[in-house]
C-alpha positions as CSV (number, residue, x, y, z in Angstrom):
1,M,13.4,36.6,2.5
2,T,11.0,33.8,1.7
3,A,9.9,31.6,4.6
4,V,10.4,27.9,4.2
5,L,7.3,25.9,5.3
6,E,8.0,22.6,7.0
7,K,6.2,19.8,5.3
8,I,3.9,17.9,7.6
9,G,3.6,14.2,6.8
10,L,5.7,11.2,6.0
11,T,7.7,10.7,2.8
12,R,6.7,7.7,0.7
13,P,9.8,5.7,1.8
14,Q,8.8,6.3,5.4
15,V,5.3,5.1,4.7
16,A,6.8,2.0,3.0
17,W,9.0,1.5,6.1
18,R,5.9,1.6,8.4
19,I,4.0,-0.9,6.3
20,A,7.0,-3.3,6.4
21,Q,6.8,-3.2,10.3
22,E,3.2,-4.3,10.1
23,I,3.8,-7.5,8.1
24,D,3.9,-10.7,10.2
25,E,6.9,-13.0,10.1
26,G,6.6,-15.7,7.5
27,S,4.0,-14.0,5.4
28,Y,3.6,-14.3,1.7
29,V,3.2,-10.7,0.4
30,N,2.3,-9.2,-3.0
31,L,3.4,-5.7,-3.7
32,G,1.3,-3.6,-6.1
33,I,2.8,-1.5,-8.8
34,G,4.2,1.9,-7.8
35,S,4.9,3.1,-4.3
36,P,4.1,-0.3,-2.7
37,E,7.1,-1.8,-4.4
38,M,9.3,0.1,-2.0
39,V,8.1,-2.0,1.0
40,A,10.6,-4.8,0.1
41,N,13.5,-2.3,0.8
42,Y,12.6,-1.9,4.5
43,V,12.4,-5.5,5.8
44,S,15.3,-6.3,8.1
45,T,17.5,-9.2,7.2
46,N,16.6,-11.1,10.3
47,R,12.9,-11.4,9.3
48,E,11.5,-13.9,6.8
49,I,8.9,-12.3,4.6
50,V,8.4,-13.9,1.2
51,F,7.5,-11.3,-1.5
52,H,5.5,-12.2,-4.5
53,S,5.1,-10.4,-7.8
54,E,2.2,-11.2,-10.0
55,N,4.3,-11.6,-13.2
56,G,5.7,-14.7,-11.6
57,I,8.3,-14.2,-8.8
58,L,8.4,-15.7,-5.3
59,G,11.2,-14.7,-3.0
60,M,11.7,-11.2,-4.4
61,G,14.4,-9.1,-2.7
62,E,15.0,-5.4,-2.6
63,A,16.0,-3.2,-5.6
64,P,19.4,-4.0,-6.9
65,A,22.4,-1.6,-6.5
66,P,23.0,0.7,-9.5
67,G,24.9,-1.3,-12.2
68,Q,23.7,-4.6,-10.8
69,E,20.4,-4.8,-12.6
70,D,19.4,-7.9,-14.5
71,G,17.1,-7.1,-17.4
72,N,15.6,-10.5,-17.2
73,L,14.5,-10.1,-13.6
74,I,11.8,-7.5,-13.2
75,N,8.7,-7.1,-11.1
76,A,5.1,-6.4,-12.3
77,G,6.0,-2.7,-12.6
78,K,8.8,-3.5,-15.0
79,K,11.4,-2.4,-12.5
80,P,14.6,-4.5,-11.8
81,V,14.5,-6.6,-8.6
82,T,16.7,-9.2,-6.9
83,L,16.0,-12.8,-6.1
84,L,16.7,-14.1,-2.6
85,P,18.3,-17.5,-2.0
86,G,15.6,-20.1,-2.5
87,G,13.5,-17.7,-4.7
88,S,11.9,-18.8,-7.9
89,Y,10.2,-17.5,-11.0
90,F,7.4,-19.1,-13.0
91,S,4.6,-18.5,-15.4
92,H,2.0,-15.7,-15.1
93,T,-0.7,-18.4,-15.0
94,D,0.9,-20.1,-12.0
95,S,1.2,-16.7,-10.3
96,F,-2.5,-16.1,-10.6
97,V,-3.3,-19.6,-9.3
98,M,-1.5,-18.5,-6.1
99,I,-3.5,-15.3,-5.9
100,R,-6.9,-16.8,-6.7
101,G,-6.2,-19.8,-4.6
102,G,-5.9,-17.7,-1.4
103,H,-2.2,-18.3,-0.9
104,I,-1.2,-14.6,-0.5
105,D,-1.3,-13.4,3.1
106,V,-1.0,-9.7,2.5
107,C,-1.3,-7.5,-0.6
108,V,-0.1,-3.9,-0.5
109,L,-1.9,-1.7,-3.1
110,G,-2.1,1.9,-4.0
111,A,-5.5,3.6,-4.2
112,Y,-7.4,6.5,-5.6
113,Q,-10.1,6.2,-2.9
114,V,-11.0,4.0,0.1
115,A,-14.5,4.0,1.7
116,K,-15.2,3.7,5.4
117,N,-16.6,0.2,4.8
118,G,-13.4,-1.0,3.1
119,D,-14.4,-0.5,-0.5
120,L,-11.4,0.0,-2.8
121,A,-11.1,2.1,-5.9
122,N,-7.7,2.0,-7.6
123,W,-8.0,1.2,-11.3
124,A,-9.9,4.1,-12.9
125,T,-10.9,7.7,-12.2
126,L,-13.4,10.0,-14.0
127,D,-10.5,11.5,-16.0
128,T,-11.0,10.2,-19.5
129,S,-7.7,11.5,-20.6
130,K,-6.0,8.8,-18.6
131,P,-6.7,5.2,-19.7
132,P,-7.8,2.9,-16.9
133,G,-5.6,-0.1,-16.1
134,V,-6.9,-2.7,-13.7
135,G,-4.1,-5.2,-14.1
136,G,-4.3,-7.9,-11.4
137,A,-5.8,-5.6,-8.8
138,M,-9.2,-7.1,-8.8
139,D,-7.8,-10.6,-8.4
140,L,-5.5,-9.5,-5.6
141,A,-8.3,-7.5,-3.8
142,V,-10.4,-10.6,-3.4
143,G,-7.7,-13.3,-3.4
144,A,-5.3,-12.0,-0.7
145,K,-6.2,-12.6,2.9
146,R,-5.4,-9.0,4.0
147,I,-5.3,-5.8,1.9
148,F,-3.1,-2.9,3.0
149,V,-3.4,0.4,1.1
150,M,-0.5,2.8,0.7
151,M,-1.5,6.3,-0.5
152,D,-1.4,10.0,0.2
153,H,-4.1,11.2,2.5
154,C,-5.3,13.7,0.0
155,T,-5.0,14.3,-3.7
156,K,-2.6,16.9,-5.2
157,T,-5.4,19.4,-5.1
158,G,-6.2,18.7,-1.5
159,K,-9.3,16.6,-2.0
160,P,-9.9,13.7,0.5
161,K,-9.3,10.2,-0.6
162,L,-10.8,8.5,2.5
163,M,-14.4,8.6,1.7
164,N,-17.9,7.9,3.0
165,K,-18.5,6.3,-0.3
166,C,-16.2,5.9,-3.3
167,T,-17.0,8.0,-6.3
168,Y,-14.7,6.1,-8.6
169,P,-15.3,2.6,-10.1
170,L,-14.7,-0.1,-7.4
171,T,-11.8,-2.6,-7.6
172,G,-13.2,-4.6,-4.6
173,S,-16.0,-4.3,-2.1
174,R,-15.2,-4.3,1.6
175,V,-11.7,-5.6,1.1
176,V,-9.3,-3.1,2.7
177,R,-8.0,-3.9,6.2
178,T,-5.7,-1.0,7.0
179,V,-4.8,2.3,5.2
180,F,-1.3,3.8,5.6
181,T,-1.1,7.4,4.5
182,D,1.5,10.2,4.8
183,L,-0.6,11.4,7.8
184,A,-1.9,8.4,9.7
185,V,-2.4,4.6,10.1
186,I,-6.1,3.9,9.9
187,D,-7.8,0.5,10.4
188,V,-11.1,-0.2,8.6
189,T,-13.8,-1.7,10.8
190,E,-17.2,-2.9,9.7
191,D,-18.3,0.7,8.7
192,S,-15.8,3.2,10.1
193,F,-12.2,4.4,10.0
194,V,-10.4,4.0,13.3
195,V,-7.2,6.0,13.6
196,R,-4.4,4.1,15.3
197,E,-1.4,6.4,14.6
198,I,-1.1,10.0,13.6
199,T,2.0,11.6,12.1
200,A,3.8,14.0,14.4
201,G,2.9,17.6,13.8
202,I,-0.8,17.1,13.0
203,S,-3.8,16.9,15.3
204,F,-6.7,14.6,15.1
205,E,-9.0,17.6,14.3
206,E,-6.7,18.5,11.4
207,L,-6.7,15.0,10.2
208,Q,-10.5,14.9,10.3
209,E,-10.7,18.1,8.1
210,K,-8.7,16.3,5.4
211,T,-11.0,13.3,5.5
212,D,-14.5,12.9,3.9
213,A,-15.7,10.2,6.3
214,V,-16.0,10.6,10.1
215,L,-12.9,9.3,11.9
216,T,-12.8,7.5,15.3
217,L,-9.7,7.9,17.4
218,S,-8.5,4.7,19.0
219,E,-8.2,4.7,22.8
220,N,-4.6,3.4,22.3
221,W,-3.6,5.7,19.5
222,Q,0.1,6.7,19.2
223,T,2.2,9.3,17.4
224,L,3.7,8.0,14.2
225,A,7.4,9.1,14.0
226,P,9.4,6.7,11.7
227,P,13.1,7.0,11.2
228,D,14.6,9.0,8.3
229,V,14.8,6.4,5.5
């Protein structure tokens, strides 16, 4: 009989849920392409958070129910979305005026690597078989007031993604504020990673083994145990 190993760590929807709880009421928030798009699904209806998509949407809602998709209403990742009452859509140019003008409070991005000083690498790796694609990430990295990163703690082969120094081309220098992984919530200070929350089932020592940079455990750290979502 084959033993079934229990997976340690959060699912991506759970990480998205955790990020949604971190966003302040009344914030204007851009969601990067990929997993960050899920964050909009986990904001409770009694909170006002205005989601922005770089292709020109303000007031974006959660994903539509199956069969209710509107092919003319998509986000930057080409996925169907909904528009909340009062929402609007506009030109790509106006959208980037918002970004470059500093009108986005929070941007949630994926990443290949984050360095302990907040450097972000999320647009290219050293794998030449995969074409790089920066999109609007560089504008968002420097234009948004706060950058949250949503990513797995390690690569599929187990290599760390939280680094002393990024080995991939940078998207932005010293821009990341907080990293949300499947194993922890980690704040980026001037030159160090401070662990604020650790997923149930893993110790700080185990988390350190999976991280290239030295971690500091916050005095007020908590166990991260989100609901099943």
